[in-house]
N, CA, C and O atoms as a MOPAC input file, in Angstrom:
PM7 MOZYME 1SCF
protein

 N     -5.99600 1     6.10400 1    -9.07400 1
 C     -5.39000 1     4.88800 1    -8.56800 1
 C     -3.95100 1     4.75600 1    -9.06700 1
 O     -3.07800 1     4.26700 1    -8.35000 1
 N     -3.71400 1     5.19800 1   -10.30100 1
 C     -2.36300 1     5.10900 1   -10.83900 1
 C     -1.40000 1     5.97800 1   -10.03200 1
 O     -0.28200 1     5.55300 1    -9.74000 1
 N     -1.82100 1     7.18900 1    -9.67100 1
 C     -0.95900 1     8.06400 1    -8.88800 1
 C     -0.66800 1     7.45500 1    -7.52300 1
 O      0.45500 1     7.54600 1    -7.02700 1
 N     -1.67700 1     6.83300 1    -6.91200 1
 C     -1.48500 1     6.19300 1    -5.60900 1
 C     -0.43500 1     5.10500 1    -5.71600 1
 O      0.44500 1     5.00300 1    -4.86200 1
 N     -0.51900 1     4.28800 1    -6.76400 1
 C      0.44100 1     3.20800 1    -6.94800 1
 C      1.84800 1     3.76700 1    -7.19300 1
 O      2.82300 1     3.24300 1    -6.65500 1
 N      1.95700 1     4.81300 1    -7.99200 1
 C      3.27000 1     5.39100 1    -8.28600 1
 C      3.92000 1     6.00100 1    -7.04200 1
 O      5.10300 1     5.77600 1    -6.78700 1
 N      3.16000 1     6.76400 1    -6.27800 1
 C      3.71000 1     7.40100 1    -5.08000 1
 C      4.08300 1     6.34200 1    -4.04400 1
 O      5.11800 1     6.45300 1    -3.38600 1
 N      3.24600 1     5.31900 1    -3.89900 1
 C      3.56900 1     4.23200 1    -2.98800 1
 C      4.82500 1     3.49600 1    -3.41200 1
 O      5.64200 1     3.12400 1    -2.57100 1
 N      4.98700 1     3.28200 1    -4.71600 1
 C      6.17000 1     2.58100 1    -5.23200 1
 C      7.44200 1     3.38900 1    -4.96200 1
 O      8.49000 1     2.81200 1    -4.67400 1
 N      7.35700 1     4.70200 1    -5.05000 1
 C      8.52600 1     5.53700 1    -4.75500 1
 C      8.94200 1     5.36800 1    -3.28900 1
 O     10.12700 1     5.22700 1    -2.98700 1
 N      7.95600 1     5.38200 1    -2.38200 1
 C      8.27000 1     5.19500 1    -0.95800 1
 C      8.89000 1     3.81800 1    -0.71900 1
 O      9.86300 1     3.69600 1     0.02500 1
 N      8.33100 1     2.78600 1    -1.34700 1
 C      8.86700 1     1.43000 1    -1.18300 1
 C     10.27300 1     1.31500 1    -1.77600 1
 O     11.14900 1     0.66800 1    -1.20300 1
 N     10.47200 1     1.94700 1    -2.92200 1
 C     11.79500 1     1.94500 1    -3.54700 1
 C     12.82500 1     2.62600 1    -2.65000 1
 O     13.92700 1     2.11500 1    -2.45100 1
 N     12.45400 1     3.77900 1    -2.11700 1
 C     13.38300 1     4.51900 1    -1.25500 1
 C     13.72900 1     3.71200 1    -0.00900 1
 O     14.86600 1     3.75500 1     0.46300 1
 N     12.74800 1     2.97100 1     0.53200 1
 C     13.00900 1     2.17500 1     1.72900 1
 C     13.89800 1     0.97200 1     1.40400 1
 O     14.85700 1     0.68800 1     2.12200 1
 N     13.57200 1     0.27400 1     0.32400 1
 C     14.27500 1    -0.97400 1     0.00300 1
 C     15.53400 1    -0.76100 1    -0.82300 1
 O     16.41100 1    -1.62300 1    -0.85900 1
 N     15.62400 1     0.39200 1    -1.49100 1
 C     16.72300 1     0.68400 1    -2.41300 1
 C     16.83700 1    -0.37400 1    -3.50200 1
 O     17.93200 1    -0.72300 1    -3.94400 1
 N     15.68200 1    -0.87600 1    -3.92200 1
 C     15.65300 1    -1.83500 1    -5.02900 1
 C     14.34800 1    -1.65800 1    -5.79300 1
 O     13.41100 1    -1.01200 1    -5.32300 1
 N     14.31200 1    -2.23800 1    -6.96400 1
 C     13.10400 1    -2.20900 1    -7.77800 1
 C     11.99400 1    -2.90700 1    -7.00300 1
 O     12.23000 1    -3.91700 1    -6.34000 1
 N     10.78600 1    -2.36600 1    -7.09200 1
 C      9.64600 1    -2.97800 1    -6.40600 1
 C      8.51800 1    -3.21500 1    -7.40800 1
 O      8.39500 1    -2.51800 1    -8.41600 1
 N      7.70900 1    -4.21000 1    -7.10000 1
 C      6.50500 1    -4.47600 1    -7.88900 1
 C      5.30500 1    -4.44200 1    -6.95600 1
 O      5.39900 1    -4.81800 1    -5.78800 1
 N      4.18700 1    -3.99100 1    -7.48100 1
 C      2.94500 1    -3.95800 1    -6.69900 1
 C      2.42700 1    -5.37600 1    -6.54300 1
 O      2.32100 1    -6.11600 1    -7.52100 1
 N      2.10700 1    -5.75300 1    -5.31900 1
 C      1.56900 1    -7.08700 1    -5.05800 1
 C      0.07200 1    -7.03900 1    -4.77900 1
 O     -0.66300 1    -7.93600 1    -5.19100 1
 N     -0.38500 1    -6.00100 1    -4.08300 1
 C     -1.81100 1    -5.87300 1    -3.78900 1
 C     -2.13600 1    -4.44700 1    -3.38000 1
 O     -1.27900 1    -3.69300 1    -2.91900 1
 N     -3.39200 1    -4.10600 1    -3.56300 1
 C     -3.90300 1    -2.82800 1    -3.07500 1
 C     -5.21500 1    -3.14100 1    -2.38600 1
 O     -6.10500 1    -3.75800 1    -2.97200 1
 N     -5.33000 1    -2.71600 1    -1.14200 1
 C     -6.59700 1    -2.94000 1    -0.46400 1
 C     -7.01000 1    -1.70300 1     0.30900 1
 O     -6.21100 1    -0.79600 1     0.54500 1
 N     -8.22500 1    -1.68800 1     0.68300 1
 C     -8.78800 1    -0.56100 1     1.42100 1
 C     -8.58700 1     0.75200 1     0.68000 1
 O     -8.20100 1     1.76200 1     1.26800 1
 N     -8.85700 1     0.72000 1    -0.62400 1
 C     -8.81900 1     1.95700 1    -1.39600 1
 C    -10.14900 1     2.65400 1    -1.17400 1
 O    -11.18200 1     2.23500 1    -1.69600 1
 N    -10.10900 1     3.70200 1    -0.40800 1
 C    -11.32700 1     4.42000 1    -0.04300 1
 C    -11.34400 1     5.78200 1    -0.71000 1
 O    -10.39500 1     6.55600 1    -0.58200 1
 N    -12.42900 1     6.07500 1    -1.42400 1
 C    -12.63800 1     7.40700 1    -1.99200 1
 C    -13.62300 1     8.10800 1    -1.07100 1
 O    -14.77600 1     7.69400 1    -0.95100 1
 N    -13.16900 1     9.15700 1    -0.43000 1
 C    -14.03300 1     9.83600 1     0.53900 1
 C    -14.57500 1    11.16300 1     0.01900 1
 O    -15.50700 1    11.72200 1     0.59700 1
 N    -13.99400 1    11.67200 1    -1.07200 1
 C    -14.47200 1    12.91700 1    -1.66500 1
 C    -14.01000 1    12.95600 1    -3.11600 1
 O    -13.00100 1    12.33900 1    -3.45600 1
 N    -14.72600 1    13.66600 1    -3.97000 1
 C    -14.34300 1    13.71500 1    -5.38300 1
 C    -13.12500 1    14.60800 1    -5.62800 1
 O    -12.83800 1    15.52600 1    -4.85900 1
 N    -12.42100 1    14.31100 1    -6.71800 1
 C    -11.33700 1    15.15600 1    -7.21200 1
 C    -11.79900 1    15.66600 1    -8.56500 1
 O    -12.21800 1    14.87900 1    -9.41400 1
 N    -11.72900 1    16.96400 1    -8.77300 1
 C    -12.21300 1    17.57000 1   -10.00900 1
 C    -11.04500 1    17.95400 1   -10.90500 1
 O     -9.93100 1    18.17600 1   -10.42900 1
 N    -11.30700 1    18.03100 1   -12.21000 1
 C    -10.29800 1    18.47200 1   -13.15500 1
 C     -9.81300 1    19.84200 1   -12.70600 1
 O    -10.61400 1    20.73700 1   -12.43500 1
 N     -8.50200 1    19.99900 1   -12.62900 1
 C     -7.91500 1    21.26600 1   -12.20500 1
 C     -7.56100 1    21.32200 1   -10.73300 1
 O     -6.85000 1    22.23400 1   -10.31100 1
 N     -8.04300 1    20.36100 1    -9.93000 1
 C     -7.68700 1    20.33800 1    -8.51200 1
 C     -6.20100 1    20.04400 1    -8.35300 1
 O     -5.61600 1    19.31300 1    -9.15200 1
 N     -5.60500 1    20.60600 1    -7.33600 1
 C     -4.20600 1    20.34800 1    -7.01000 1
 C     -4.15800 1    19.14900 1    -6.07300 1
 O     -4.54400 1    19.24300 1    -4.90800 1
 N     -3.68000 1    18.02500 1    -6.59200 1
 C     -3.65900 1    16.76800 1    -5.84500 1
 C     -2.30800 1    16.61100 1    -5.15500 1
 O     -1.25800 1    16.75600 1    -5.78200 1
 N     -2.34700 1    16.31400 1    -3.86700 1
 C     -1.13600 1    16.08400 1    -3.08200 1
 C     -1.22500 1    14.67500 1    -2.50900 1
 O     -2.20300 1    14.31900 1    -1.85300 1
 N     -0.18800 1    13.87900 1    -2.76600 1
 C     -0.16300 1    12.50900 1    -2.26600 1
 C      1.02100 1    12.34100 1    -1.32600 1
 O      2.12000 1    12.82800 1    -1.59100 1
 N      0.77300 1    11.63900 1    -0.21700 1
 C      1.83000 1    11.34200 1     0.74800 1
 C      1.83400 1     9.84500 1     0.99400 1
 O      0.78000 1     9.22200 1     1.12500 1
 N      3.03400 1     9.27200 1     1.05500 1
 C      3.16000 1     7.83400 1     1.26900 1
 C      4.13400 1     7.55900 1     2.40100 1
 O      5.09100 1     8.30200 1     2.62200 1
 N      3.86400 1     6.47000 1     3.11400 1
 C      4.70900 1     6.07900 1     4.22800 1
 C      4.78800 1     4.55700 1     4.29300 1
 O      3.77100 1     3.87000 1     4.19700 1
 N      6.00100 1     4.03700 1     4.45500 1
 C      6.16100 1     2.59300 1     4.63200 1
 C      5.75000 1     2.28700 1     6.06500 1
 O      6.42600 1     2.68400 1     7.01500 1
 N      4.63000 1     1.57400 1     6.21200 1
 C      4.11100 1     1.26300 1     7.54100 1
 C      4.88700 1     0.13100 1     8.20500 1
 O      5.16800 1     0.17100 1     9.40300 1
 N      5.22500 1    -0.87500 1     7.40800 1
 C      5.93200 1    -2.03300 1     7.96700 1
 C      6.59200 1    -2.79500 1     6.82900 1
 O      6.06500 1    -2.87200 1     5.71900 1
 N      7.75700 1    -3.35700 1     7.13000 1
 C      8.44800 1    -4.21900 1     6.18100 1
 C      8.41900 1    -5.63500 1     6.73500 1
 O      8.62400 1    -5.86000 1     7.92800 1
 N      8.16300 1    -6.56800 1     5.85600 1
 C      8.19500 1    -7.97800 1     6.22500 1
 C      9.48300 1    -8.54200 1     5.61100 1
 O     10.44900 1    -7.78900 1     5.48000 1
 N      9.54900 1    -9.77400 1     5.24400 1
 C     10.81200 1   -10.30700 1     4.72700 1
 C     11.19400 1    -9.66600 1     3.38700 1
 O     12.28000 1    -9.10300 1     3.25000 1
 N     10.29500 1    -9.75700 1     2.40700 1
 C     10.57900 1    -9.18600 1     1.08300 1
 C      9.52400 1    -8.17000 1     0.65100 1
 O      9.63100 1    -7.57400 1    -0.42000 1
 N      8.51700 1    -7.97800 1     1.47800 1
 C      7.42800 1    -7.06300 1     1.10400 1
 C      7.30400 1    -5.92200 1     2.10100 1
 O      7.81500 1    -5.97700 1     3.22000 1
 N      6.61000 1    -4.89100 1     1.65400 1
 C      6.38100 1    -3.70500 1     2.48600 1
 C      4.94100 1    -3.25100 1     2.29400 1
 O      4.42000 1    -3.26300 1     1.17900 1
 N      4.30300 1    -2.85000 1     3.39200 1
 C      2.99700 1    -2.21600 1     3.27800 1
 C      3.22100 1    -0.71500 1     3.30800 1
 O      3.87700 1    -0.18700 1     4.20600 1
 N      2.66500 1    -0.03600 1     2.31300 1
 C      2.78100 1     1.41700 1     2.21300 1
 C      1.38400 1     2.01400 1     2.30300 1
 O      0.47600 1     1.60200 1     1.58200 1
 N      1.22200 1     2.97900 1     3.18600 1
 C     -0.02400 1     3.72500 1     3.26100 1
 C      0.10000 1     4.96700 1     2.40300 1
 O      1.09300 1     5.68900 1     2.49100 1
 N     -0.90700 1     5.22400 1     1.56700 1
 C     -0.89700 1     6.40700 1     0.70600 1
 C     -2.15600 1     7.21400 1     0.98900 1
 O     -3.26200 1     6.67600 1     1.03100 1
 N     -1.96800 1     8.50600 1     1.18000 1
 C     -3.07300 1     9.42400 1     1.45200 1
 C     -3.08400 1    10.48700 1     0.36200 1
 O     -2.06800 1    11.13000 1     0.09900 1
 N     -4.24400 1    10.66600 1    -0.27000 1
 C     -4.39700 1    11.68300 1    -1.31200 1
 C     -5.24800 1    12.82200 1    -0.76600 1
 O     -6.28400 1    12.60500 1    -0.13800 1
 N     -4.77800 1    14.04700 1    -1.02400 1
 C     -5.48900 1    15.23800 1    -0.56800 1
 C     -5.56900 1    16.23500 1    -1.71400 1
 O     -4.74700 1    16.21600 1    -2.63000 1
 N     -6.56100 1    17.09600 1    -1.65000 1
 C     -6.68700 1    18.20000 1    -2.59300 1
 C     -6.41700 1    19.48300 1    -1.82600 1
 O     -6.97200 1    19.71900 1    -0.75300 1
 N     -5.55000 1    20.30800 1    -2.40500 1
 C     -5.27300 1    21.59500 1    -1.77700 1
 C     -6.27800 1    22.62600 1    -2.28200 1
 O     -6.51900 1    22.74700 1    -3.48300 1
 N     -6.85300 1    23.35800 1    -1.34600 1
 C     -7.75200 1    24.46300 1    -1.66600 1
 C     -6.91700 1    25.73300 1    -1.55200 1
 O     -6.77700 1    26.27300 1    -0.45500 1
 N     -6.35100 1    26.23200 1    -2.67000 1
 C     -5.39700 1    27.35000 1    -2.59400 1
 C     -5.97600 1    28.61800 1    -1.97700 1
 O     -5.28200 1    29.31200 1    -1.23500 1
 N     -7.22400 1    28.92700 1    -2.26900 1
 C     -7.80500 1    30.16900 1    -1.73600 1
 C     -7.97600 1    30.11200 1    -0.22300 1
 O     -7.73000 1    31.09400 1     0.47800 1
 N     -8.40000 1    28.94900 1     0.27400 1
 C     -8.59400 1    28.79600 1     1.72500 1
 C     -7.33200 1    28.30400 1     2.41700 1
 O     -7.27000 1    28.27100 1     3.64600 1
 N     -6.32600 1    27.92300 1     1.63700 1
 C     -5.08600 1    27.34900 1     2.14400 1
 C     -5.35800 1    26.16900 1     3.07600 1
 O     -4.82200 1    26.07800 1     4.18000 1
 N     -6.21600 1    25.26500 1     2.58200 1
 C     -6.55400 1    24.06500 1     3.35300 1
 C     -6.32900 1    22.82400 1     2.49900 1
 O     -6.24700 1    22.89400 1     1.27300 1
 N     -6.23300 1    21.69600 1     3.17600 1
 C     -6.14300 1    20.39900 1     2.50800 1
 C     -7.41000 1    19.62500 1     2.80900 1
 O     -7.90700 1    19.63100 1     3.93600 1
 N     -7.93000 1    18.95300 1     1.78000 1
 C     -9.13200 1    18.12900 1     1.93100 1
 C     -8.76400 1    16.69300 1     1.58100 1
 O     -8.29000 1    16.42600 1     0.47600 1
 N     -8.97800 1    15.76800 1     2.51000 1
 C     -8.69000 1    14.35200 1     2.28800 1
 C     -9.66400 1    13.80100 1     1.24800 1
 O    -10.87600 1    13.97800 1     1.37500 1
 N     -9.13400 1    13.13000 1     0.21300 1
 C    -10.01200 1    12.59100 1    -0.83300 1
 C     -9.89200 1    11.07900 1    -1.00100 1
 O    -10.82800 1    10.43900 1    -1.48000 1
 N     -8.75900 1    10.49800 1    -0.61600 1
 C     -8.60100 1     9.05900 1    -0.81400 1
 C     -7.44900 1     8.52900 1     0.02900 1
 O     -6.50200 1     9.25100 1     0.34000 1
 N     -7.55100 1     7.24200 1     0.39300 1
 C     -6.47900 1     6.54300 1     1.10800 1
 C     -6.41600 1     5.11300 1     0.61200 1
 O     -7.41700 1     4.54600 1     0.17300 1
 N     -5.22600 1     4.53600 1     0.68900 1
 C     -5.07100 1     3.13900 1     0.27900 1
 C     -3.87800 1     2.51900 1     0.99600 1
 O     -2.96000 1     3.21200 1     1.43500 1
 N     -3.91900 1     1.20300 1     1.10100 1
 C     -2.77400 1     0.42700 1     1.56700 1
 C     -2.32400 1    -0.42600 1     0.39800 1
 O     -3.11200 1    -1.17600 1    -0.17700 1
 N     -1.04200 1    -0.30500 1     0.04800 1
 C     -0.49800 1    -1.02900 1    -1.09100 1
 C      0.67700 1    -1.85600 1    -0.60500 1
 O      1.50600 1    -1.37600 1     0.16900 1
 N      0.74700 1    -3.10000 1    -1.06000 1
 C      1.86700 1    -3.97200 1    -0.71700 1
 C      2.78300 1    -4.07400 1    -1.92800 1
 O      2.33700 1    -4.33500 1    -3.04500 1
 N      4.06500 1    -3.86400 1    -1.68500 1
 C      5.09100 1    -3.95900 1    -2.72800 1
 C      6.09600 1    -5.02700 1    -2.33000 1
 O      6.33900 1    -5.26300 1    -1.14700 1
 N      6.67500 1    -5.67000 1    -3.34100 1
 C      7.72600 1    -6.66700 1    -3.12000 1
 C      8.98000 1    -6.17300 1    -3.81700 1
 O      8.93400 1    -5.78500 1    -4.98500 1
 N     10.10400 1    -6.18600 1    -3.10600 1
 C     11.39100 1    -5.82300 1    -3.69200 1
 C     11.88000 1    -7.00100 1    -4.52600 1
 O     11.80200 1    -8.15100 1    -4.09300 1
 N     12.38600 1    -6.71100 1    -5.72700 1
 C     12.84700 1    -7.78000 1    -6.61900 1
 C     14.20600 1    -7.43700 1    -7.21100 1
 O     14.58100 1    -6.27100 1    -7.32600 1
 N     14.94500 1    -8.50300 1    -7.59200 1
 C     16.22700 1    -8.31100 1    -8.26400 1
 C     15.99900 1    -8.22600 1    -9.77400 1
 O     14.85800 1    -8.16500 1   -10.23300 1
 N     17.07700 1    -8.22400 1   -10.53200 1
 C     16.97500 1    -8.09600 1   -11.99800 1
 C     16.21300 1    -9.24300 1   -12.65000 1
 O     15.65300 1    -9.08500 1   -13.73500 1
 N     16.19300 1   -10.39300 1   -11.99000 1
 C     15.49100 1   -11.55400 1   -12.53300 1
 C     14.06000 1   -11.65600 1   -12.01100 1
 O     13.35300 1   -12.61600 1   -12.31700 1
 N     13.63500 1   -10.67300 1   -11.23000 1
 C     12.28200 1   -10.68700 1   -10.69200 1
 C     12.11900 1   -11.54200 1    -9.44700 1
 O     10.99600 1   -11.80700 1    -9.01700 1
 N     13.22900 1   -11.97500 1    -8.86400 1
 C     13.16800 1   -12.78100 1    -7.63900 1
 C     13.11900 1   -11.84900 1    -6.42400 1
 O     13.80500 1   -10.82800 1    -6.39300 1
 N     12.30400 1   -12.20600 1    -5.42500 1
 C     12.17600 1   -11.34800 1    -4.23700 1
 C     13.49700 1   -11.16200 1    -3.49000 1
 O     14.31300 1   -12.07800 1    -3.38400 1
 N     13.67700 1    -9.95200 1    -2.98100 1
 C     14.86400 1    -9.59500 1    -2.19500 1
 C     14.45500 1    -9.22200 1    -0.78000 1
 O     13.37800 1    -8.65900 1    -0.58100 1
 N     15.29200 1    -9.52400 1     0.20800 1
 C     15.00100 1    -9.06800 1     1.57300 1
 C     15.02300 1    -7.53900 1     1.64200 1
 O     15.78400 1    -6.88400 1     0.93100 1
 N     14.17600 1    -6.98700 1     2.50900 1
 C     14.12100 1    -5.53100 1     2.68100 1
 C     14.46800 1    -5.17500 1     4.12600 1
 O     14.28000 1    -5.98500 1     5.03400 1
 N     14.97500 1    -3.95400 1     4.33400 1
 C     15.30200 1    -3.52800 1     5.70500 1
 C     14.04300 1    -3.42800 1     6.56400 1
 O     12.95000 1    -3.17600 1     6.05700 1
 N     14.21100 1    -3.62700 1     7.85100 1
 C     13.10000 1    -3.48600 1     8.79400 1
 C     12.69900 1    -2.02400 1     8.92500 1
 O     13.49000 1    -1.11900 1     8.66000 1
 N     11.47300 1    -1.81400 1     9.33400 1
 C     10.99700 1    -0.48300 1     9.71100 1
 C     11.09400 1    -0.41200 1    11.22100 1
 O     10.65400 1    -1.32400 1    11.92200 1
 N     11.66900 1     0.66900 1    11.72200 1
 C     11.77500 1     0.86100 1    13.16100 1
 C     10.89100 1     2.04900 1    13.53600 1
 O     11.29300 1     3.20300 1    13.38600 1
 N      9.67800 1     1.75800 1    14.02600 1
 C      8.77500 1     2.85800 1    14.37400 1
 C      9.27500 1     3.59200 1    15.61600 1
 O      9.75500 1     2.97800 1    16.56800 1
 N      9.15200 1     4.92300 1    15.58500 1
 C      9.63500 1     5.72100 1    16.71300 1
 C      8.50600 1     6.43900 1    17.43700 1
 O      8.43200 1     6.39400 1    18.66500 1
 N      7.63300 1     7.09500 1    16.69700 1
 C      6.54600 1     7.84500 1    17.33000 1
 C      5.36700 1     6.91900 1    17.61800 1
 O      5.29700 1     5.80900 1    17.09200 1
 N      4.45700 1     7.37800 1    18.44300 1
 C      3.25300 1     6.58400 1    18.73400 1
 C      2.44800 1     6.33500 1    17.46000 1
 O      1.90200 1     5.25000 1    17.26300 1
 N      2.38000 1     7.34600 1    16.60500 1
 C      1.65800 1     7.21300 1    15.33700 1
 C      2.30600 1     6.12600 1    14.46600 1
 O      1.60700 1     5.29100 1    13.89200 1
 N      3.63800 1     6.13900 1    14.37100 1
 C      4.34700 1     5.12100 1    13.58900 1
 C      4.15800 1     3.73400 1    14.19200 1
 O      4.00400 1     2.75400 1    13.46400 1
 N      4.17100 1     3.65000 1    15.50700 1
 C      3.97600 1     2.35600 1    16.17500 1
 C      2.58400 1     1.79700 1    15.90700 1
 O      2.42400 1     0.59500 1    15.69800 1
 N      1.57500 1     2.67200 1    15.91400 1
 C      0.20600 1     2.24200 1    15.62200 1
 C      0.10500 1     1.73100 1    14.17800 1
 O     -0.48500 1     0.67900 1    13.93100 1
 N      0.68500 1     2.48300 1    13.22000 1
 C      0.64400 1     2.05400 1    11.81500 1
 C      1.39500 1     0.73700 1    11.63500 1
 O      0.97500 1    -0.11000 1    10.84700 1
 N      2.48700 1     0.56100 1    12.34800 1
 C      3.29500 1    -0.66200 1    12.29100 1
 C      2.47400 1    -1.87000 1    12.74400 1
 O      2.45100 1    -2.89800 1    12.06800 1
 N      1.80400 1    -1.74300 1    13.88400 1
 C      0.97700 1    -2.83900 1    14.41000 1
 C     -0.24800 1    -3.09100 1    13.52200 1
 O     -0.61000 1    -4.24100 1    13.27200 1
 N     -0.87400 1    -2.02500 1    13.05400 1
 C     -2.03500 1    -2.17600 1    12.17300 1
 C     -1.66500 1    -2.90400 1    10.88600 1
 O     -2.46500 1    -3.67900 1    10.36300 1
 N     -0.46700 1    -2.66300 1    10.37500 1
 C     -0.01600 1    -3.32700 1     9.14100 1
 C      0.06100 1    -4.83700 1     9.33700 1
 O     -0.28300 1    -5.59600 1     8.43100 1
 N      0.50700 1    -5.27700 1    10.50100 1
 C      0.57600 1    -6.72100 1    10.77400 1
 C     -0.81900 1    -7.33000 1    10.78200 1
 O     -1.01900 1    -8.42800 1    10.26200 1
 N     -1.78900 1    -6.62300 1    11.37200 1
 C     -3.16900 1    -7.12600 1    11.39600 1
 C     -3.75000 1    -7.19100 1     9.99300 1
 O     -4.43500 1    -8.15500 1     9.65100 1
 N     -3.48200 1    -6.16600 1     9.16800 1
 C     -3.98600 1    -6.18700 1     7.79700 1
 C     -3.35900 1    -7.32800 1     7.01000 1
 O     -4.02800 1    -7.94700 1     6.18200 1
 N     -2.08700 1    -7.61300 1     7.25400 1
 C     -1.42800 1    -8.72200 1     6.55700 1
 C     -2.09700 1   -10.05100 1     6.90200 1
 O     -2.32600 1   -10.88500 1     6.02600 1
 N     -2.40600 1   -10.23800 1     8.17400 1
 C     -3.10400 1   -11.45800 1     8.59700 1
 C     -4.46700 1   -11.57400 1     7.91100 1
 O     -4.85200 1   -12.65100 1     7.45600 1
 N     -5.19000 1   -10.45900 1     7.84300 1
 C     -6.50000 1   -10.46200 1     7.18000 1
 C     -6.37100 1   -10.78800 1     5.70000 1
 O     -7.18200 1   -11.54300 1     5.16300 1
 N     -5.35900 1   -10.22800 1     5.02900 1
 C     -5.14500 1   -10.52500 1     3.60400 1
 C     -4.86800 1   -12.01000 1     3.41000 1
 O     -5.38800 1   -12.62600 1     2.48000 1
 N     -4.03800 1   -12.59300 1     4.29900 1
 C     -3.71600 1   -14.02000 1     4.18900 1
 C     -4.96800 1   -14.87000 1     4.38900 1
 O     -5.16900 1   -15.85800 1     3.68400 1
 N     -5.80200 1   -14.48800 1     5.34100 1
 C     -7.05100 1   -15.21100 1     5.58900 1
 C     -7.97500 1   -15.11800 1     4.39000 1
 O     -8.56400 1   -16.11800 1     3.98000 1
 N     -8.10900 1   -13.92400 1     3.82000 1
 C     -8.97400 1   -13.73300 1     2.65300 1
 C     -8.45500 1   -14.49400 1     1.44000 1
 O     -9.24400 1   -15.05000 1     0.67600 1
 N     -7.13500 1   -14.52600 1     1.25300 1
 C     -6.55000 1   -15.26000 1     0.13200 1
 C     -6.83500 1   -16.74900 1     0.27200 1
 O     -7.19900 1   -17.41000 1    -0.70000 1
 N     -6.67100 1   -17.27700 1     1.48600 1
 C     -6.95000 1   -18.69600 1     1.72100 1
 C     -8.42700 1   -18.99500 1     1.49400 1
 O     -8.76900 1   -20.01000 1     0.88800 1
 N     -9.29400 1   -18.12400 1     1.97500 1
 C    -10.73200 1   -18.32600 1     1.79800 1
 C    -11.10500 1   -18.32000 1     0.31500 1
 O    -11.92700 1   -19.12700 1    -0.12000 1
 N    -10.51200 1   -17.42700 1    -0.45300 1
 C    -10.78900 1   -17.36000 1    -1.89000 1
 C    -10.28800 1   -18.62100 1    -2.59600 1
 O    -10.96900 1   -19.14700 1    -3.47700 1
 N     -9.10000 1   -19.11100 1    -2.21700 1
 C     -8.56900 1   -20.35200 1    -2.80800 1
 C     -9.48400 1   -21.53000 1    -2.49100 1
 O     -9.80100 1   -22.33600 1    -3.36500 1
 N     -9.90400 1   -21.62100 1    -1.22600 1
 C    -10.78100 1   -22.71700 1    -0.81600 1
 C    -12.10100 1   -22.67000 1    -1.58100 1
 O    -12.62500 1   -23.70600 1    -1.99000 1
 N    -12.63200 1   -21.47000 1    -1.77000 1
 C    -13.89600 1   -21.33100 1    -2.48300 1
 C    -13.74200 1   -21.74200 1    -3.94300 1
 O    -14.60500 1   -22.43100 1    -4.48700 1
 N    -12.64000 1   -21.32000 1    -4.58800 1
 C    -12.41700 1   -21.71200 1    -5.98400 1
 C    -12.26100 1   -23.21900 1    -6.09400 1
 O    -12.78100 1   -23.83400 1    -7.02500 1
 N    -11.53800 1   -23.82200 1    -5.13500 1
 C    -11.35300 1   -25.27500 1    -5.15800 1
 C    -12.69500 1   -25.98400 1    -4.99600 1
 O    -12.97100 1   -26.96400 1    -5.68900 1
 N    -13.53100 1   -25.49000 1    -4.07800 1
 C    -14.84100 1   -26.10800 1    -3.85100 1
 C    -15.73300 1   -25.97900 1    -5.07700 1
 O    -16.57400 1   -26.84200 1    -5.32700 1
 N    -15.55400 1   -24.90400 1    -5.84300 1
 C    -16.36100 1   -24.69200 1    -7.04700 1
 C    -15.74100 1   -25.35100 1    -8.27500 1
 O    -16.31600 1   -25.31100 1    -9.36300 1
 N    -14.56000 1   -25.95900 1    -8.09700 1
 C    -13.91300 1   -26.63600 1    -9.19600 1
 C    -13.26500 1   -25.69800 1   -10.19700 1
 O    -13.06400 1   -26.05700 1   -11.35800 1
 N    -12.94300 1   -24.50900 1    -9.74800 1
 C    -12.28000 1   -23.55100 1   -10.64600 1
 C    -10.80000 1   -23.87500 1   -10.68300 1
 O    -10.19000 1   -24.06800 1    -9.63200 1
 N    -10.20800 1   -23.93900 1   -11.86500 1
 C     -8.85400 1   -24.42200 1   -12.01900 1
 C     -7.74500 1   -23.39300 1   -11.91200 1
 O     -6.57600 1   -23.75900 1   -12.03200 1
 N     -8.05100 1   -22.13900 1   -11.69500 1
 C     -6.97700 1   -21.13700 1   -11.62200 1
 C     -6.66400 1   -20.80800 1   -10.17500 1
 O     -7.50300 1   -20.97100 1    -9.29000 1
 N     -5.45700 1   -20.34600 1    -9.94900 1
 C     -4.99900 1   -20.09300 1    -8.58200 1
 C     -4.44900 1   -18.68400 1    -8.47900 1
 O     -4.00200 1   -18.10000 1    -9.46600 1
 N     -4.48800 1   -18.14900 1    -7.26900 1
 C     -3.88500 1   -16.84300 1    -6.98900 1
 C     -2.58300 1   -17.08000 1    -6.28200 1
 O     -1.88400 1   -16.12700 1    -5.93900 1

């Protein structure tokens, strides 16, 4: 998980050209094990930029050197926020999708953002109904 966050942060940093902080990680799926000694390859892509945040998709694969193949082992969507020296959010450049694949990831990112907002509201409402005093 640490490698996923680091690789995603590099992609977000390169896109925003500013320091970024992790805001959330969702849909972290482990689809196959990674063993000690495996060659891990991670790829990250900024799917969509919002005002100050970016959704980055990260895909982890293991290279099988003898067979010269890649095996998918994990994927995640991580949201990063660009911040200034005082930790205040900064606007980020838009993502302009060009290929059909990029356009699909761009649209999917908007749907995931809506789902995250709905889940956050539902969690707040549930805590309030239970009388829990902390907030997200």
